[in-house]
C-alpha positions in Angstrom: 0.0 0.0 0.0 2.8 2.4 0.7 4.3 3.9 -2.5 7.7 4.6 -0.8 8.4 1.4 1.0 11.0 0.1 -1.4 12.7 3.5 -1.9 15.9 5.1 -0.6 15.8 8.9 -0.2 18.7 11.3 0.2 18.1 14.3 2.4 20.6 17.2 2.1 20.0 19.6 5.0 22.6 21.6 7.1 20.3 22.2 10.1 20.4 19.1 12.3 16.9 19.6 13.8 15.4 20.1 10.4 17.3 17.1 9.0 16.0 14.9 11.9 12.5 16.1 11.5 12.6 15.4 7.7 14.0 12.0 8.4 11.2 11.3 10.8 8.6 12.4 8.2 10.1 10.3 5.5 10.3 7.2 7.8 6.6 7.8 8.7 5.8 8.0 4.9 7.3 4.5 4.6 10.7 5.1 3.0 12.9 2.0 3.4 16.1 4.0 3.8 16.8 7.7 4.6 20.4 8.9 3.9 21.2 12.3 5.5 24.0 14.6 4.4 24.7 18.0 5.8 26.6 19.6 2.8 27.5 19.4 -0.8 30.7 17.3 -0.4 29.0 14.9 2.0 26.0 14.5 -0.3 28.2 13.8 -3.3 30.0 11.1 -1.3 26.7 9.7 -0.2 25.6 9.5 -3.8 28.8 7.7 -4.7 28.3 5.2 -1.9 24.5 4.7 -2.0 21.9 3.9 -4.6 19.1 6.5 -4.0 15.8 6.8 -5.7 14.9 10.3 -4.9 16.3 13.4 -3.0 15.1 16.3 -0.9 17.6 19.2 -1.2 17.8 22.3 1.0 18.8 25.0 -1.4 21.1 27.0 1.0 23.6 24.9 2.8 25.4 27.2 5.2 25.9 29.7 2.4 26.7 27.1 -0.2 24.0 26.2 -2.8 22.9 22.6 -3.4 22.9 23.0 -7.2 25.9 20.8 -7.8 24.0 18.0 -6.1 20.9 18.7 -8.2 23.1 18.6 -11.4 24.6 15.3 -10.4 21.1 13.9 -9.7 19.7 15.2 -13.0 22.6 13.6 -14.9 21.7 10.3 -13.3 17.9 10.8 -13.8 17.2 10.7 -10.1 14.2 12.9 -9.2 14.6 15.6 -6.6 12.8 18.5 -5.1 14.1 21.6 -3.3 13.1 22.7 0.2 13.7 26.3 1.1 12.9 28.8 3.8 12.9 31.6 1.2 9.6 32.0 -0.7 11.3 33.9 -3.6 14.2 31.4 -4.0 15.2 30.8 -7.7 17.2 27.9 -9.0 18.8 27.0 -12.3 16.2 24.2 -12.4 13.0 26.0 -13.4 11.0 22.8 -13.6 12.0 21.5 -10.2 9.4 21.1 -7.5 10.0 23.4 -4.5 8.4 23.1 -1.1 8.6 25.9 1.5 10.1 25.3 5.0 8.8 24.6 7.4 6.8 21.9 5.6 4.5 19.3 6.9 4.1 15.6 6.0 1.4 16.4 3.4 3.5 18.9 1.5 6.5 16.6 1.5 4.4 13.6 0.4 2.7 15.6 -2.3 6.0 16.9 -3.7 7.6 13.4 -3.6 4.6 11.8 -5.3 4.7 14.5 -8.0 8.4 13.9 -8.8 8.2 10.2 -8.7 5.2 10.1 -11.0 7.0 12.0 -13.8 
């Protein structure tokens, strides 16, 4: 019944409390595995070491943008969405789904279902 039960998700978030909350939401949604990385380098290493099906990327990672991660995911045809605390945030990925922080389970699930159905 759960659409996410066989999926591995990468969460790239530099705020530990937000990362833990997102991990809890994703676990509650039924994801098999949640891989958390706090920055661009850690995320790229995680992608090299793990097979992920989808990703949730914070746009601003301690002043560094997550766009290199998004580019890597796009090259591998791995769907992703951006999460941001800035309502006017622009990215070089105009078709990417963006959810605003703080987000709830419903917003996260809706965004994930959208990108996984494409």
